[in-house]
Biopython code that builds the backbone (N, CA, C, O; Angstrom):
import numpy as np
from Bio.PDB.StructureBuilder import StructureBuilder

atoms = [
    (1, "UNK", "N", (7.876, -31.856, 8.056)),
    (1, "UNK", "CA", (7.188, -30.819, 7.708)),
    (1, "UNK", "C", (8.128, -29.471, 8.088)),
    (1, "UNK", "O", (8.716, -29.309, 9.157)),
    (2, "UNK", "N", (8.121, -28.774, 7.223)),
    (2, "UNK", "CA", (8.961, -27.320, 7.453)),
    (2, "UNK", "C", (8.136, -26.169, 7.598)),
    (2, "UNK", "O", (7.194, -25.933, 6.841)),
    (3, "UNK", "N", (8.463, -25.461, 8.539)),
    (3, "UNK", "CA", (7.745, -24.060, 8.744)),
    (3, "UNK", "C", (8.093, -23.108, 7.576)),
    (3, "UNK", "O", (9.283, -22.804, 7.496)),
    (4, "UNK", "N", (7.281, -22.609, 6.693)),
    (4, "UNK", "CA", (7.666, -21.571, 5.594)),
    (4, "UNK", "C", (7.300, -20.262, 6.387)),
    (4, "UNK", "O", (8.192, -19.428, 6.230)),
    (5, "UNK", "N", (6.307, -19.824, 7.164)),
    (5, "UNK", "CA", (6.441, -18.288, 7.718)),
    (5, "UNK", "C", (5.821, -18.793, 9.324)),
    (5, "UNK", "O", (5.378, -19.884, 9.685)),
    (6, "UNK", "N", (5.964, -17.783, 9.910)),
    (6, "UNK", "CA", (5.270, -17.580, 11.384)),
    (6, "UNK", "C", (5.165, -16.096, 11.354)),
    (6, "UNK", "O", (5.983, -15.296, 10.898)),
    (7, "UNK", "N", (3.705, -15.804, 12.073)),
    (7, "UNK", "CA", (3.574, -14.679, 12.175)),
    (7, "UNK", "C", (2.719, -14.428, 13.700)),
    (7, "UNK", "O", (2.303, -15.423, 14.294)),
    (8, "UNK", "N", (2.535, -13.288, 14.174)),
    (8, "UNK", "CA", (1.748, -13.591, 15.531)),
    (8, "UNK", "C", (0.525, -12.901, 15.254)),
    (8, "UNK", "O", (0.391, -11.856, 14.618)),
    (9, "UNK", "N", (-0.592, -13.797, 15.954)),
    (9, "UNK", "CA", (-1.790, -13.150, 15.955)),
    (9, "UNK", "C", (-2.030, -11.949, 16.826)),
    (9, "UNK", "O", (-1.106, -11.443, 17.464)),
    (10, "UNK", "N", (-3.301, -11.469, 16.864)),
    (10, "UNK", "CA", (-3.274, -10.204, 17.367)),
    (10, "UNK", "C", (-3.063, -10.174, 18.947)),
    (10, "UNK", "O", (-2.821, -9.067, 19.427)),
    (11, "UNK", "N", (-3.126, -11.221, 19.773)),
    (11, "UNK", "CA", (-2.626, -11.464, 21.087)),
    (11, "UNK", "C", (-1.390, -12.103, 21.403)),
    (11, "UNK", "O", (-1.055, -12.772, 22.380)),
    (12, "UNK", "N", (-0.598, -11.651, 20.058)),
    (12, "UNK", "CA", (1.100, -12.585, 20.400)),
    (12, "UNK", "C", (1.131, -13.545, 20.070)),
    (12, "UNK", "O", (2.212, -13.760, 19.521)),
    (13, "UNK", "N", (0.374, -14.536, 20.076)),
    (13, "UNK", "CA", (0.664, -15.853, 19.598)),
    (13, "UNK", "C", (1.108, -16.258, 18.568)),
    (13, "UNK", "O", (0.398, -16.173, 17.566)),
    (14, "UNK", "N", (2.545, -16.883, 18.470)),
    (14, "UNK", "CA", (2.941, -17.234, 17.126)),
    (14, "UNK", "C", (2.004, -18.288, 16.377)),
    (14, "UNK", "O", (1.292, -19.072, 17.005)),
    (15, "UNK", "N", (2.051, -18.251, 15.232)),
    (15, "UNK", "CA", (1.162, -19.073, 14.360)),
    (15, "UNK", "C", (2.203, -19.303, 13.123)),
    (15, "UNK", "O", (2.855, -18.398, 12.601)),
    (16, "UNK", "N", (2.236, -20.546, 12.786)),
    (16, "UNK", "CA", (2.869, -21.192, 11.838)),
    (16, "UNK", "C", (2.477, -21.819, 10.393)),
    (16, "UNK", "O", (1.760, -22.817, 10.322)),
    (17, "UNK", "N", (2.902, -21.286, 9.456)),
    (17, "UNK", "CA", (2.290, -21.957, 8.168)),
    (17, "UNK", "C", (3.322, -22.738, 7.622)),
    (17, "UNK", "O", (4.357, -22.254, 7.164)),
    (18, "UNK", "N", (2.961, -24.400, 7.674)),
    (18, "UNK", "CA", (3.913, -25.226, 6.950)),
    (18, "UNK", "C", (3.864, -25.557, 5.907)),
    (18, "UNK", "O", (2.978, -25.048, 5.220)),
    (19, "UNK", "N", (4.669, -26.441, 5.351)),
    (19, "UNK", "CA", (4.794, -26.625, 3.859)),
    (19, "UNK", "C", (3.494, -27.532, 3.323)),
    (19, "UNK", "O", (2.983, -27.491, 2.204)),
    (20, "UNK", "N", (3.105, -28.389, 4.499)),
    (20, "UNK", "CA", (2.161, -29.434, 4.570)),
    (20, "UNK", "C", (0.742, -28.752, 4.132)),
    (20, "UNK", "O", (0.173, -29.038, 3.078)),
    (21, "UNK", "N", (0.216, -27.743, 5.154)),
    (21, "UNK", "CA", (-0.757, -27.226, 4.833)),
    (21, "UNK", "C", (-0.651, -26.101, 3.855)),
    (21, "UNK", "O", (-1.705, -25.819, 3.285)),
    (22, "UNK", "N", (0.411, -25.400, 3.546)),
    (22, "UNK", "CA", (0.595, -24.597, 2.279)),
    (22, "UNK", "C", (0.035, -25.147, 1.042)),
    (22, "UNK", "O", (-0.694, -24.571, 0.234)),
    (23, "UNK", "N", (0.642, -26.780, 1.001)),
    (23, "UNK", "CA", (0.190, -27.455, -0.253)),
    (23, "UNK", "C", (-1.149, -27.711, -0.268)),
    (23, "UNK", "O", (-1.683, -27.653, -1.375)),
    (24, "UNK", "N", (-2.008, -28.049, 0.916)),
    (24, "UNK", "CA", (-3.476, -28.114, 0.897)),
    (24, "UNK", "C", (-3.805, -27.062, 0.592)),
    (24, "UNK", "O", (-4.576, -26.989, -0.365)),
    (25, "UNK", "N", (-3.449, -26.039, 1.141)),
    (25, "UNK", "CA", (-4.439, -24.739, 0.496)),
    (25, "UNK", "C", (-4.267, -24.577, -0.999)),
    (25, "UNK", "O", (-5.227, -24.221, -1.682)),
    (26, "UNK", "N", (-3.103, -24.820, -1.526)),
    (26, "UNK", "CA", (-2.736, -24.678, -2.859)),
    (26, "UNK", "C", (-3.873, -25.487, -3.941)),
    (26, "UNK", "O", (-4.577, -25.097, -4.872)),
    (27, "UNK", "N", (-3.583, -27.094, -3.133)),
    (27, "UNK", "CA", (-4.331, -27.766, -4.099)),
    (27, "UNK", "C", (-5.708, -28.005, -4.011)),
    (27, "UNK", "O", (-6.380, -28.624, -4.836)),
    (28, "UNK", "N", (-6.158, -27.409, -2.814)),
    (28, "UNK", "CA", (-8.022, -27.458, -2.486)),
    (28, "UNK", "C", (-8.037, -25.871, -3.317)),
    (28, "UNK", "O", (-8.807, -25.983, -4.272)),
    (29, "UNK", "N", (-7.730, -25.141, -3.287)),
    (29, "UNK", "CA", (-8.027, -23.618, -3.815)),
    (29, "UNK", "C", (-7.088, -22.876, -4.129)),
    (29, "UNK", "O", (-6.534, -21.984, -3.487)),
    (30, "UNK", "N", (-6.835, -23.450, -5.626)),
    (30, "UNK", "CA", (-5.652, -22.993, -6.542)),
    (30, "UNK", "C", (-5.539, -21.138, -6.601)),
    (30, "UNK", "O", (-4.504, -20.484, -6.731)),
    (31, "UNK", "N", (-6.738, -20.695, -6.479)),
    (31, "UNK", "CA", (-6.820, -19.227, -6.678)),
    (31, "UNK", "C", (-6.073, -18.524, -5.463)),
    (31, "UNK", "O", (-5.688, -17.355, -5.416)),
    (32, "UNK", "N", (-5.970, -19.410, -4.590)),
    (32, "UNK", "CA", (-5.038, -18.558, -3.120)),
    (32, "UNK", "C", (-3.823, -18.871, -3.225)),
    (32, "UNK", "O", (-3.124, -18.836, -2.212)),
    (33, "UNK", "N", (-3.227, -19.285, -4.571)),
    (33, "UNK", "CA", (-1.710, -19.604, -4.127)),
    (33, "UNK", "C", (-0.913, -18.419, -4.431)),
    (33, "UNK", "O", (0.232, -18.355, -3.985)),
    (34, "UNK", "N", (-1.425, -17.414, -5.187)),
    (34, "UNK", "CA", (-0.892, -16.370, -5.211)),
    (34, "UNK", "C", (-0.911, -15.142, -3.575)),
    (34, "UNK", "O", (-0.167, -14.178, -3.390)),
    (35, "UNK", "N", (-2.052, -15.677, -2.623)),
    (35, "UNK", "CA", (-2.190, -15.153, -1.707)),
    (35, "UNK", "C", (-1.671, -15.130, -0.409)),
    (35, "UNK", "O", (-2.186, -14.582, 0.566)),
    (36, "UNK", "N", (-0.485, -15.838, -0.457)),
    (36, "UNK", "CA", (0.531, -16.216, 0.693)),
    (36, "UNK", "C", (0.320, -15.001, 1.804)),
    (36, "UNK", "O", (-0.193, -15.206, 2.904)),
    (37, "UNK", "N", (0.744, -13.838, 1.401)),
    (37, "UNK", "CA", (1.111, -12.844, 2.276)),
    (37, "UNK", "C", (-0.492, -12.314, 2.673)),
    (37, "UNK", "O", (-0.511, -11.897, 3.831)),
    (38, "UNK", "N", (-1.331, -12.262, 2.247)),
    (38, "UNK", "CA", (-2.712, -11.812, 2.397)),
    (38, "UNK", "C", (-3.126, -12.984, 3.656)),
    (38, "UNK", "O", (-3.495, -12.534, 4.740)),
    (39, "UNK", "N", (-3.051, -14.362, 3.471)),
    (39, "UNK", "CA", (-3.415, -15.296, 4.383)),
    (39, "UNK", "C", (-2.532, -14.862, 5.598)),
    (39, "UNK", "O", (-3.103, -14.872, 6.689)),
    (40, "UNK", "N", (-1.358, -14.521, 5.568)),
    (40, "UNK", "CA", (-0.550, -14.392, 6.756)),
    (40, "UNK", "C", (-1.048, -13.209, 7.426)),
    (40, "UNK", "O", (-1.340, -13.128, 8.619)),
    (41, "UNK", "N", (-1.136, -12.095, 6.354)),
    (41, "UNK", "CA", (-1.758, -10.687, 6.958)),
    (41, "UNK", "C", (-3.292, -10.932, 7.905)),
    (41, "UNK", "O", (-3.627, -10.461, 8.992)),
    (42, "UNK", "N", (-3.901, -11.730, 7.105)),
    (42, "UNK", "CA", (-5.184, -11.927, 7.922)),
    (42, "UNK", "C", (-5.154, -12.344, 9.440)),
    (42, "UNK", "O", (-6.031, -11.945, 10.207)),
    (43, "UNK", "N", (-4.212, -13.086, 9.821)),
    (43, "UNK", "CA", (-3.659, -13.696, 11.069)),
    (43, "UNK", "C", (-3.180, -12.483, 11.908)),
    (43, "UNK", "O", (-3.649, -12.341, 13.037)),
    (44, "UNK", "N", (-2.335, -11.661, 11.455)),
    (44, "UNK", "CA", (-1.437, -10.617, 12.021)),
    (44, "UNK", "C", (-2.215, -9.402, 12.239)),
    (44, "UNK", "O", (-2.128, -8.697, 13.245)),
    (45, "UNK", "N", (-3.087, -9.171, 11.099)),
    (45, "UNK", "CA", (-3.878, -7.889, 11.193)),
    (45, "UNK", "C", (-5.472, -8.069, 10.554)),
    (45, "UNK", "O", (-6.061, -7.445, 9.671)),
    (46, "UNK", "N", (-5.833, -9.087, 11.325)),
    (46, "UNK", "CA", (-7.174, -9.351, 10.413)),
    (46, "UNK", "C", (-8.612, -8.326, 10.719)),
    (46, "UNK", "O", (-8.738, -7.652, 11.741)),
    (47, "UNK", "N", (-9.484, -8.379, 9.755)),
    (47, "UNK", "CA", (-10.544, -7.248, 9.935)),
    (47, "UNK", "C", (-11.499, -7.988, 10.796)),
    (47, "UNK", "O", (-12.355, -7.237, 11.264)),
    (48, "UNK", "N", (-11.601, -9.062, 11.101)),
    (48, "UNK", "CA", (-12.368, -9.742, 12.057)),
    (48, "UNK", "C", (-11.856, -11.227, 12.409)),
    (48, "UNK", "O", (-11.235, -11.953, 11.633)),
    (49, "UNK", "N", (-12.293, -11.588, 13.936)),
    (49, "UNK", "CA", (-12.085, -12.891, 14.052)),
    (49, "UNK", "C", (-12.965, -13.459, 14.865)),
    (49, "UNK", "O", (-13.646, -12.713, 15.568)),
    (50, "UNK", "N", (-13.161, -15.023, 14.956)),
    (50, "UNK", "CA", (-14.399, -15.562, 15.600)),
    (50, "UNK", "C", (-13.893, -16.725, 15.998)),
    (50, "UNK", "O", (-12.931, -17.228, 15.418)),
    (51, "UNK", "N", (-14.579, -17.370, 17.194)),
    (51, "UNK", "CA", (-14.087, -18.752, 17.547)),
    (51, "UNK", "C", (-14.575, -19.657, 16.128)),
    (51, "UNK", "O", (-15.432, -19.398, 15.283)),
    (52, "UNK", "N", (-13.709, -20.731, 16.260)),
    (52, "UNK", "CA", (-14.035, -21.846, 15.285)),
    (52, "UNK", "C", (-14.882, -22.826, 15.998)),
    (52, "UNK", "O", (-15.354, -22.725, 17.130)),
    (53, "UNK", "N", (-15.047, -24.219, 14.769)),
    (53, "UNK", "CA", (-16.097, -25.196, 15.139)),
    (53, "UNK", "C", (-15.559, -26.014, 16.564)),
    (53, "UNK", "O", (-16.342, -26.432, 17.417)),
    (54, "UNK", "N", (-13.970, -26.159, 16.644)),
    (54, "UNK", "CA", (-13.385, -26.616, 17.340)),
    (54, "UNK", "C", (-13.041, -26.005, 18.750)),
    (54, "UNK", "O", (-12.896, -24.801, 18.537)),
    (55, "UNK", "N", (-12.879, -26.208, 19.833)),
    (55, "UNK", "CA", (-12.238, -25.537, 20.763)),
    (55, "UNK", "C", (-11.189, -24.801, 21.096)),
    (55, "UNK", "O", (-11.109, -23.879, 21.908)),
    (56, "UNK", "N", (-10.115, -25.441, 20.171)),
    (56, "UNK", "CA", (-9.011, -24.680, 20.153)),
    (56, "UNK", "C", (-8.467, -24.085, 18.811)),
    (56, "UNK", "O", (-7.299, -24.006, 18.432)),
    (57, "UNK", "N", (-9.819, -23.619, 18.087)),
    (57, "UNK", "CA", (-9.384, -23.046, 16.760)),
    (57, "UNK", "C", (-10.335, -21.356, 16.685)),
    (57, "UNK", "O", (-11.419, -20.990, 17.139)),
    (58, "UNK", "N", (-9.180, -20.638, 15.818)),
    (58, "UNK", "CA", (-9.703, -19.444, 15.730)),
    (58, "UNK", "C", (-10.059, -19.522, 14.211)),
    (58, "UNK", "O", (-9.568, -20.346, 13.440)),
    (59, "UNK", "N", (-11.190, -18.335, 13.795)),
    (59, "UNK", "CA", (-11.298, -18.320, 12.223)),
    (59, "UNK", "C", (-10.949, -16.691, 12.039)),
    (59, "UNK", "O", (-11.559, -15.755, 12.556)),
    (60, "UNK", "N", (-9.770, -16.629, 11.138)),
    (60, "UNK", "CA", (-9.478, -14.735, 11.071)),
    (60, "UNK", "C", (-10.011, -14.799, 9.511)),
    (60, "UNK", "O", (-9.943, -15.657, 8.631)),
    (61, "UNK", "N", (-10.617, -13.375, 9.603)),
    (61, "UNK", "CA", (-11.164, -12.657, 8.240)),
    (61, "UNK", "C", (-10.317, -11.555, 7.644)),
    (61, "UNK", "O", (-9.792, -10.660, 8.305)),
    (62, "UNK", "N", (-10.234, -11.707, 6.314)),
    (62, "UNK", "CA", (-9.402, -10.339, 5.994)),
    (62, "UNK", "C", (-10.589, -10.154, 4.534)),
    (62, "UNK", "O", (-11.128, -10.983, 3.802)),
    (63, "UNK", "N", (-10.626, -8.669, 4.600)),
    (63, "UNK", "CA", (-12.049, -8.116, 3.389)),
    (63, "UNK", "C", (-11.531, -7.752, 2.363)),
    (63, "UNK", "O", (-10.516, -7.058, 2.439)),
    (64, "UNK", "N", (-12.026, -8.079, 1.211)),
    (64, "UNK", "CA", (-11.344, -7.386, 0.157)),
    (64, "UNK", "C", (-10.706, -8.154, -0.690)),
    (64, "UNK", "O", (-11.038, -8.053, -1.872)),
    (65, "UNK", "N", (-9.710, -9.045, -0.349)),
    (65, "UNK", "CA", (-8.830, -9.972, -1.044)),
    (65, "UNK", "C", (-8.738, -11.032, -1.802)),
    (65, "UNK", "O", (-8.115, -11.834, -1.107)),
    (66, "UNK", "N", (-9.003, -11.573, -2.902)),
    (66, "UNK", "CA", (-8.730, -12.775, -3.374)),
    (66, "UNK", "C", (-10.080, -12.672, -3.839)),
    (66, "UNK", "O", (-10.760, -11.648, -3.783)),
    (67, "UNK", "N", (-10.523, -14.043, -4.413)),
    (67, "UNK", "CA", (-11.593, -13.984, -5.507)),
    (67, "UNK", "C", (-12.707, -14.114, -4.995)),
    (67, "UNK", "O", (-13.561, -14.680, -5.678)),
    (68, "UNK", "N", (-13.062, -13.645, -3.656)),
    (68, "UNK", "CA", (-14.262, -13.359, -3.268)),
    (68, "UNK", "C", (-14.253, -11.985, -2.166)),
    (68, "UNK", "O", (-13.255, -11.268, -2.076)),
    (69, "UNK", "N", (-15.309, -11.779, -1.485)),
    (69, "UNK", "CA", (-15.372, -10.608, -0.449)),
    (69, "UNK", "C", (-14.649, -10.753, 0.844)),
    (69, "UNK", "O", (-14.285, -9.759, 1.472)),
    (70, "UNK", "N", (-14.462, -11.806, 1.200)),
    (70, "UNK", "CA", (-14.037, -12.377, 2.265)),
    (70, "UNK", "C", (-12.664, -13.339, 2.083)),
    (70, "UNK", "O", (-12.526, -14.063, 1.097)),
    (71, "UNK", "N", (-11.960, -13.276, 2.847)),
    (71, "UNK", "CA", (-10.931, -14.716, 3.109)),
    (71, "UNK", "C", (-10.893, -15.111, 4.542)),
    (71, "UNK", "O", (-10.401, -14.375, 5.398)),
    (72, "UNK", "N", (-11.435, -16.325, 4.814)),
    (72, "UNK", "CA", (-11.203, -16.846, 6.049)),
    (72, "UNK", "C", (-10.366, -17.934, 6.038)),
    (72, "UNK", "O", (-10.641, -18.970, 5.431)),
    (73, "UNK", "N", (-9.024, -17.708, 6.883)),
    (73, "UNK", "CA", (-8.244, -18.388, 7.543)),
    (73, "UNK", "C", (-8.571, -19.491, 8.930)),
    (73, "UNK", "O", (-9.290, -19.098, 9.848)),
    (74, "UNK", "N", (-8.149, -20.446, 8.939)),
    (74, "UNK", "CA", (-8.640, -21.067, 10.134)),
    (74, "UNK", "C", (-7.177, -21.662, 10.814)),
    (74, "UNK", "O", (-6.410, -22.327, 10.118)),
    (75, "UNK", "N", (-6.885, -21.354, 12.226)),
    (75, "UNK", "CA", (-6.047, -21.472, 12.699)),
    (75, "UNK", "C", (-6.178, -22.575, 14.038)),
    (75, "UNK", "O", (-7.098, -22.373, 14.831)),
    (76, "UNK", "N", (-5.562, -23.340, 14.190)),
    (76, "UNK", "CA", (-5.433, -24.573, 15.363)),
    (76, "UNK", "C", (-4.481, -24.084, 16.543)),
    (76, "UNK", "O", (-3.305, -23.901, 16.228)),
    (77, "UNK", "N", (-4.854, -23.849, 17.873)),
    (77, "UNK", "CA", (-3.750, -23.732, 18.838)),
    (77, "UNK", "C", (-3.586, -24.805, 19.654)),
    (77, "UNK", "O", (-4.613, -25.416, 19.951)),
    (78, "UNK", "N", (-2.232, -25.303, 20.225)),
    (78, "UNK", "CA", (-1.878, -25.835, 21.088)),
    (78, "UNK", "C", (-0.553, -25.829, 21.443)),
    (78, "UNK", "O", (0.359, -25.893, 20.619)),
    (79, "UNK", "N", (-0.366, -25.738, 22.925)),
    (79, "UNK", "CA", (0.718, -25.736, 23.504)),
    (79, "UNK", "C", (1.404, -24.166, 23.188)),
    (79, "UNK", "O", (2.516, -24.015, 22.681)),
    (80, "UNK", "N", (0.691, -23.294, 23.512)),
    (80, "UNK", "CA", (1.127, -21.952, 23.155)),
    (80, "UNK", "C", (1.596, -21.265, 21.878)),
    (80, "UNK", "O", (2.216, -20.211, 21.735)),
    (81, "UNK", "N", (1.020, -22.361, 20.767)),
    (81, "UNK", "CA", (1.428, -21.965, 19.469)),
    (81, "UNK", "C", (0.188, -22.461, 18.660)),
    (81, "UNK", "O", (-0.652, -23.318, 18.933)),
    (82, "UNK", "N", (0.355, -21.592, 17.501)),
    (82, "UNK", "CA", (-0.922, -22.011, 16.530)),
    (82, "UNK", "C", (-0.400, -22.303, 15.259)),
    (82, "UNK", "O", (0.630, -21.728, 14.907)),
    (83, "UNK", "N", (-0.941, -23.092, 14.533)),
    (83, "UNK", "CA", (-0.776, -23.266, 13.152)),
    (83, "UNK", "C", (-1.888, -23.086, 12.031)),
    (83, "UNK", "O", (-3.063, -23.311, 12.320)),
    (84, "UNK", "N", (-1.537, -22.695, 10.798)),
    (84, "UNK", "CA", (-2.638, -22.581, 9.976)),
    (84, "UNK", "C", (-3.317, -23.804, 9.233)),
    (84, "UNK", "O", (-2.737, -24.410, 8.332)),
    (85, "UNK", "N", (-4.714, -24.150, 9.720)),
    (85, "UNK", "CA", (-5.048, -25.617, 8.906)),
    (85, "UNK", "C", (-5.501, -25.379, 7.465)),
    (85, "UNK", "O", (-5.214, -26.261, 6.655)),
    (86, "UNK", "N", (-6.147, -24.344, 7.054)),
    (86, "UNK", "CA", (-6.798, -24.112, 5.693)),
    (86, "UNK", "C", (-7.054, -22.682, 5.856)),
    (86, "UNK", "O", (-7.158, -22.056, 6.911)),
    (87, "UNK", "N", (-7.161, -22.166, 4.385)),
    (87, "UNK", "CA", (-7.962, -21.093, 3.950)),
    (87, "UNK", "C", (-8.783, -21.055, 3.132)),
    (87, "UNK", "O", (-8.777, -22.012, 2.358)),
    (88, "UNK", "N", (-9.578, -20.250, 2.967)),
    (88, "UNK", "CA", (-10.738, -20.476, 1.703)),
    (88, "UNK", "C", (-11.389, -19.020, 1.649)),
    (88, "UNK", "O", (-11.337, -18.205, 2.569)),
    (89, "UNK", "N", (-12.097, -18.806, 0.248)),
    (89, "UNK", "CA", (-12.512, -17.431, 0.012)),
    (89, "UNK", "C", (-14.203, -17.526, 0.527)),
    (89, "UNK", "O", (-14.824, -18.580, 0.392)),
    (90, "UNK", "N", (-14.749, -16.461, 1.043)),
    (90, "UNK", "CA", (-15.989, -16.547, 1.740)),
    (90, "UNK", "C", (-16.866, -15.244, 0.889)),
    (90, "UNK", "O", (-16.580, -14.047, 0.859)),
    (91, "UNK", "N", (-17.795, -15.828, 0.357)),
    (91, "UNK", "CA", (-18.775, -14.546, -0.304)),
    (91, "UNK", "C", (-19.105, -13.386, 0.794)),
    (91, "UNK", "O", (-18.947, -12.177, 0.625)),
    (92, "UNK", "N", (-19.535, -13.954, 1.803)),
    (92, "UNK", "CA", (-20.206, -13.063, 2.795)),
    (92, "UNK", "C", (-19.415, -13.452, 4.088)),
    (92, "UNK", "O", (-18.669, -14.423, 4.215)),
    (93, "UNK", "N", (-19.744, -12.441, 5.081)),
    (93, "UNK", "CA", (-19.311, -12.831, 6.281)),
    (93, "UNK", "C", (-20.249, -13.795, 7.389)),
    (93, "UNK", "O", (-21.345, -13.454, 7.834)),
    (94, "UNK", "N", (-19.707, -14.758, 7.629)),
    (94, "UNK", "CA", (-20.723, -15.733, 8.418)),
    (94, "UNK", "C", (-21.077, -15.332, 9.741)),
    (94, "UNK", "O", (-21.847, -16.021, 10.410)),
]
sb = StructureBuilder()
sb.init_structure("model")
sb.init_model(0)
sb.init_chain("A")
sb.init_seg("    ")
for serial, (resi, resn, name, xyz) in enumerate(atoms, 1):
    if name == "N":
        sb.init_residue(resn, " ", resi, " ")
    sb.init_atom(name, np.array(xyz, "f"), 0.0, 1.0, " ", f" {name:<3s}", serial, name[0])
structure = sb.get_structure()
């Protein structure tokens, strides 16, 4: 697994995008393949953030990019670092 990019979340914690997760995002949601910078920006400068379904998870949101109204990026944390789990478009803010 190779780290393609690292950004800091709003609290300064580094979050990695790996080649494995990027491949997953592109295979599952091909319309997001051109939005890598926006996916990273949703973490470093989100319009909103919310706790995820799991205790170590945060959902970051960016508005007005991609094929829908919102872009949601799921980040998991462990050991003082985070990694992007997946990303997908959302029509409305959950």
